[in-house]
C-alpha positions in Angstrom: 0.3 0.3 -0.3 1.0 3.2 -0.7 2.0 5.8 2.1 1.6 9.6 1.5 5.0 11.3 1.9 3.4 14.2 3.4 2.9 12.3 6.8 7.0 12.5 7.8 6.5 16.0 8.3 4.6 15.7 11.6 6.9 12.4 12.6 9.1 13.6 16.0 12.7 12.8 15.8 15.4 12.6 18.2 18.2 14.7 16.2 21.4 17.0 16.1 22.0 19.5 14.1 25.6 18.7 13.5 23.9 15.0 12.0 22.3 17.5 9.1 25.3 19.4 8.1 27.2 17.1 5.3 30.8 16.8 6.1 32.1 18.3 3.1 29.9 21.0 3.4 32.1 24.8 2.8 30.6 26.1 6.5 32.3 23.1 7.8 35.5 23.8 6.0 35.0 27.1 6.9 34.6 26.8 11.0 37.4 24.1 11.3 39.8 26.6 9.7 39.0 30.0 10.6 38.6 31.3 14.7 36.7 34.4 14.2 37.2 35.2 17.7 39.7 38.0 16.9 36.8 40.0 15.6 35.6 40.9 19.6 39.0 42.9 19.8 38.4 44.5 16.6 34.6 45.5 17.3 35.0 46.0 21.3 35.8 49.7 21.3 32.0 50.1 19.3 30.0 48.6 22.3 28.8 49.5 25.5 30.5 47.4 28.7 27.8 48.5 31.2 24.4 49.6 30.0 21.8 48.9 27.4 20.0 46.0 26.3 22.7 43.0 25.4 23.2 43.4 21.6 23.6 40.2 19.1 27.3 38.6 19.3 29.4 40.5 16.8 31.0 37.2 15.7 27.3 36.0 14.8 26.8 39.2 13.5 30.1 39.3 11.1 28.9 35.4 10.2 25.6 36.2 9.0 27.0 38.7 6.3 29.4 36.7 5.6 26.8 34.0 4.7 25.2 36.2 2.6 28.2 37.2 0.8 29.3 33.5 0.1 26.4 32.1 -1.7 25.7 35.2 -3.3 22.2 36.3 -1.2 21.7 39.6 -2.7 19.4 41.4 0.0 19.4 41.0 3.9 15.3 40.4 3.9 16.0 37.3 1.7 19.2 36.7 4.0 16.9 36.3 7.6 14.8 33.9 5.2 17.2 31.7 4.1 18.7 31.3 7.6 15.3 30.7 8.5 15.1 27.4 6.3 19.0 26.5 5.9 20.0 23.8 8.7 23.9 25.1 7.1 23.6 28.3 7.8 22.0 28.1 11.6 24.7 25.7 12.1 27.3 27.9 11.4 25.7 30.6 13.5 25.3 28.8 16.6 21.6 28.2 16.3 19.8 25.2 16.8 16.9 24.0 14.9 14.2 26.2 17.2 16.8 29.5 17.8 14.9 32.5 16.4 16.6 34.0 14.0 18.2 37.9 14.5 16.4 40.5 12.5 17.4 41.8 9.1 17.5 45.6 10.1 19.8 44.6 13.1 22.6 44.3 10.4 21.4 47.8 8.5 21.3 49.3 12.6 25.0 48.2 13.2 26.1 49.5 9.4 24.2 53.0 9.7 24.5 53.2 13.7 27.2 51.5 15.0 30.6 51.1 12.6 29.3 54.1 10.4 32.4 55.6 9.8 35.1 53.1 11.0 37.2 51.2 9.6 36.1 48.2 11.2 35.3 46.1 7.7 39.2 47.1 6.1 40.2 45.8 9.7 38.7 42.5 9.2 39.6 42.0 6.0 43.9 42.7 7.1 43.0 40.4 9.7 42.0 37.4 6.9 45.2 38.7 4.9 47.6 38.3 7.6 45.7 34.6 8.3 46.5 33.5 5.0 49.9 35.2 5.2 50.3 32.7 8.6 49.7 29.3 6.1 51.7 30.8 3.5 49.5 31.5 1.1 50.7 34.9 0.5 53.9 35.5 -1.4 54.4 39.5 -1.3 57.2 39.2 -3.9 54.0 39.6 -7.4 51.4 41.3 -7.1 48.3 42.3 -9.6 46.4 44.9 -9.7 43.2 45.9 -12.1 39.6 47.6 -11.9 36.3 46.8 -12.0 33.1 48.8 -12.1 30.0 48.2 -9.9 27.3 49.5 -11.0 25.9 52.2 -8.4 22.3 52.2 -7.5 20.8 55.2 -9.3 19.2 56.3 -12.3 21.8 57.5 -14.9 19.3 60.1 -16.1 18.6 61.5 -12.5 22.1 63.7 -12.3 22.5 67.8 -11.5 25.8 69.2 -13.2 27.9 70.4 -11.1 31.5 72.5 -11.1 34.1 71.2 -9.0 37.7 71.7 -8.6 40.3 69.1 -10.2 42.4 67.3 -7.5 46.0 68.6 -7.8 47.9 65.1 -8.3 50.2 63.8 -5.6 53.6 64.2 -8.1 53.0 67.8 -9.4 56.1 68.8 -7.1 57.6 65.6 -7.6 57.6 66.6 -11.6 58.2 70.3 -10.9 61.6 69.8 -9.4 62.1 66.6 -12.6 61.2 69.9 -15.0 63.9 72.2 -13.0 66.7 70.2 -13.2 66.4 68.5 -16.7 66.0 72.7 -18.1 69.3 73.4 -16.0 71.2 70.5 -17.6 69.9 71.3 -21.3 71.6 75.1 -19.7 68.0 76.7 -20.2 66.9 79.2 -17.3 64.1 77.8 -15.0 60.5 78.1 -16.2 58.8 82.1 -13.9 56.9 80.5 -11.2 53.0 80.3 -12.3 50.8 81.6 -10.4 48.3 79.0 -8.9 45.6 78.3 -10.5 41.8 76.8 -9.7 41.3 74.1 -12.1 37.3 73.5 -12.2 35.6 71.1 -14.7 32.0 70.3 -15.0 30.5 66.8 -13.9 27.3 64.6 -13.4 26.5 64.2 -10.0 24.0 61.2 -9.3 20.8 62.9 -7.3 20.1 59.4 -5.8 23.5 58.8 -4.9 25.9 61.7 -5.0 29.1 59.6 -4.3 29.1 57.7 -7.6 31.5 58.6 -10.5 29.8 59.0 -13.9 31.7 56.6 -16.2 32.3 57.4 -19.7 34.8 55.3 -21.6 35.7 53.2 -24.7 34.2 49.8 -24.5 32.3 50.3 -21.3 29.0 50.8 -20.0 27.8 54.4 -19.4 26.0 55.8 -16.5 27.0 55.9 -12.2 29.3 53.6 -11.0 32.2 52.7 -8.4 35.1 51.2 -9.6 36.7 48.4 -7.2 40.3 48.7 -7.4 41.9 45.4 -6.7 44.9 43.6 -5.9 45.8 40.2 -5.7 49.2 37.6 -4.7 50.2 35.3 -7.7 50.6 32.6 -5.1 47.6 31.1 -4.4 44.9 34.4 -5.6 44.3 35.8 -2.1 42.7 39.3 -2.2 45.6 41.6 -0.7 43.9 45.3 -1.1 40.6 46.6 -2.2 39.8 50.6 -2.5 36.4 52.1 -3.9 36.5 55.0 -5.7 33.8 56.7 -7.6 33.4 55.5 -11.4 35.1 58.7 -12.6 38.4 58.4 -11.3 41.1 56.9 -13.5 42.2 53.7 -12.6 46.3 55.1 -12.1 45.2 57.5 -9.3 44.9 55.6 -6.2 47.7 53.3 -6.9 51.1 53.8 -5.3 49.5 54.9 -3.0 47.6 51.3 -2.1 51.1 49.6 -3.5 52.7 51.8 -0.7 50.0 50.8 2.0 50.6 47.0 1.6 54.0 46.8 1.3 53.8 48.1 4.9 50.9 46.8 6.1 51.7 43.4 5.4 55.7 43.7 4.9 55.9 42.7 1.4 59.1 42.1 0.1 58.0 43.1 -3.3 59.6 42.4 -6.8 57.3 42.8 -9.4 53.7 43.7 -10.6 51.5 42.6 -13.8 48.7 45.7 -14.5 46.5 46.7 -17.4 47.1 49.2 -19.6 45.1 51.6 -17.7 48.0 51.9 -15.5 50.6 53.0 -18.3 50.9 56.2 -17.2 54.7 58.2 -16.6 53.8 58.9 -13.1 53.2 54.9 -12.1 56.4 54.1 -14.6 58.5 56.7 -12.5 57.1 55.3 -9.5 57.7 51.6 -9.7 61.3 52.5 -10.7 62.1 54.7 -7.6 60.7 51.4 -5.3 63.1 49.5 -7.5 59.7 47.3 -8.6 59.3 45.3 -11.9 56.6 46.8 -13.7 54.9 44.4 -16.4 52.1 46.6 -17.6 49.7 46.2 -20.9 50.7 48.8 -23.6 48.6 50.7 -25.4 49.1 52.3 -28.9 48.0 56.0 -28.9 46.6 56.9 -32.2 48.6 58.9 -34.7 47.1 61.8 -37.0 46.0 59.4 -39.8 48.4 60.1 -42.8 51.0 61.3 -40.4 54.2 59.1 -39.7 53.8 58.0 -36.0 56.2 58.6 -33.3 58.1 55.2 -33.3 59.6 55.9 -36.4 61.8 58.4 -35.0 64.8 57.2 -33.3 65.8 58.4 -30.2 70.0 58.7 -29.0 70.4 59.0 -25.6 73.9 59.9 -26.0 73.4 62.6 -28.6 70.1 63.2 -27.0 68.4 63.6 -30.3 65.8 62.0 -32.4 66.1 61.1 -35.9 64.0 60.9 -38.6 63.1 57.8 -41.1 65.2 60.2 -44.0 68.2 60.0 -41.4 67.8 63.8 -40.2 68.7 65.0 -36.8 65.8 66.5 -34.4 68.0 68.5 -32.0 66.5 69.8 -28.1 65.0 72.9 -27.8 63.3 73.3 -24.4 61.0 71.6 -21.9 57.9 72.7 -21.1 55.7 73.0 -17.8 53.8 69.8 -18.4 57.6 67.7 -18.8 57.9 67.2 -22.1 61.0 68.1 -23.8 60.7 69.2 -27.4 62.5 67.8 -30.1 62.7 70.1 -33.9 63.8 69.6 -37.5 65.4 72.2 -39.3 63.2 73.7 -41.5 65.9 74.2 -44.1 66.4 70.8 -45.0 63.1 69.5 -44.2 61.2 71.8 -46.9 62.7 69.5 -49.8 62.2 65.9 -47.8 59.6 63.6 -50.1 58.1 62.7 -46.6 57.2 65.9 -45.7 53.7 65.6 -46.4 53.8 62.3 -44.2 56.1 64.3 -41.4 54.2 67.6 -40.6 51.5 69.7 -41.2 53.6 72.6 -40.0 53.3 75.4 -42.6 57.0 76.2 -41.4 58.2 72.7 -42.1 59.2 72.3 -38.7 59.0 68.6 -37.3 57.9 68.8 -33.1 58.4 65.3 -31.5 58.1 65.5 -27.4 59.6 63.1 -25.0 58.8 63.3 -21.1 61.7 64.0 -18.6 60.2 60.9 -17.3 59.8 58.6 -20.6 62.8 56.7 -19.8 61.1 54.9 -17.5 58.1 54.3 -19.6 60.6 52.4 -22.0 61.9 50.1 -19.3 58.7 49.0 -18.6 58.3 47.8 -22.3 61.4 46.2 -21.9 59.7 44.2 -19.1 56.6 43.7 -20.8 58.6 42.0 -23.6 61.1 39.8 -21.7 60.9 36.2 -21.2 60.2 36.9 -17.6 58.0 39.9 -18.1 55.5 37.7 -21.0 55.1 34.7 -18.0 54.3 37.4 -15.4 51.5 39.1 -18.0 49.9 36.0 -18.9 49.6 35.0 -15.3 46.9 38.0 -15.0 43.7 36.0 -16.8 44.4 33.3 -13.9 45.0 35.9 -11.1 43.3 39.6 -11.0 40.6 38.3 -13.7 39.6 35.4 -12.5 39.1 36.9 -8.8 37.0 39.3 -11.1 35.2 37.1 -12.2 34.0 34.9 -9.0 33.2 37.8 -7.5 30.6 38.6 -10.3 29.5 35.1 -10.9 29.7 33.9 -7.6 29.5 36.7 -5.1 26.7 39.6 -6.6 29.5 42.0 -7.1 27.6 43.4 -10.3 25.5 45.8 -8.7 25.7 48.0 -5.9 23.5 46.2 -3.2 24.2 49.6 -0.7 24.2 53.4 -1.3 27.1 55.9 -1.0 30.4 54.9 -0.9 31.0 54.0 2.4 28.0 51.3 0.9 30.3 50.0 -1.5 33.5 50.0 0.0 31.9 47.6 2.3 30.3 45.5 -0.1 33.9 45.3 -1.7 35.7 44.6 1.4 33.3 41.7 2.2 33.2 40.3 -1.1 36.7 40.0 -1.1 36.7 39.1 2.8 34.4 36.1 1.6 36.4 34.6 -1.1 39.5 34.9 0.8 38.0 32.7 3.4 36.5 30.7 1.1 40.4 29.9 -0.6 41.6 29.4 3.2 39.1 27.0 4.1 39.4 25.0 0.9 43.1 25.4 1.2 43.6 23.9 4.7 41.1 21.0 4.7 42.4 19.8 0.9 42.7 15.9 1.6 
């Protein structure tokens, strides 16, 4: 006789919640590998010790958030519902089958009240990286950096236009000194001091999420975004740095500062870095050279005026400090301008009868002018690194390190879109996603048979 399965739903059984969680479940591996008690020390200063109602255990609070990021649960309401019905989640949080699940608003309250304006998520992220280092999962010798865009929780059609001041570049004083030294070496007088001008530009500001930045790049979606600037270590692809900026900030802007932070915080003995073409700037090439770090950066050839010879057709001689054109004529140094570019001029008397004149310059005076940055030799060194056997090996590793890390973030952990508004909210999401990825890697590594 057939027996309806539904009758078993009201049977009484004596069972341990531990029996219901599979031995190979990810949360079992994490529980066996990670001691979360360090969180108590990190959050102690945010809690009152002698008044108020007892708060939710901070480790349980963090574990709840971690579960959401590990399994790509996008909302805190949904997270509460999932914990109510998922035995493994309850087991991981230390709840039995009949315990009530903390309300989803508890997470929001702690975010907006207790932890707002703090570095708690950065501190927890750092602790996880240090844990990976204890288990020799981080080498600290070769790092890969890139950025990915997160769509802000904002309508791209709802904005106002504002005029803002352009930030002064951090390296400007160093560049000015290099320009002065270069002019002196060429027998030129120092440039007269220029009054500091406030440079301004007009930008779109979202009326929904003012911290986001309007992004408009070739090959990228247009709208309000944040950028997650991420660095991974080559050894086990552990994420060693996460830094979020508005979407209209260039990849190269925060790079050197974040690199220095990692070397200081984790005592890295950095030897080489692998970067995308967006980082191929003079300040980064110069900064890496100053730090004794081998830079392997993708090349981006900028388009030239159609019909004119590209710059690479002209050969530079470091000894004579001159350029030679395809017709073997010499372009000599003329000056170094305020932007840091040396100018090399041809002899118009020779050029006017040149058969390649129409392909060389459109100048009415028949003079060809080529510019070369005072830090150009550092950029050429980076190019040589990329073309070397070691550089080619490093560059190929980008696909299996930083690019793979971002792919996992978006595919498995919900990093395509911002769950939260504001720069602080986007930073929390990016850091928690990285924490989840690192913890998963550590747990899988330590429990591998």
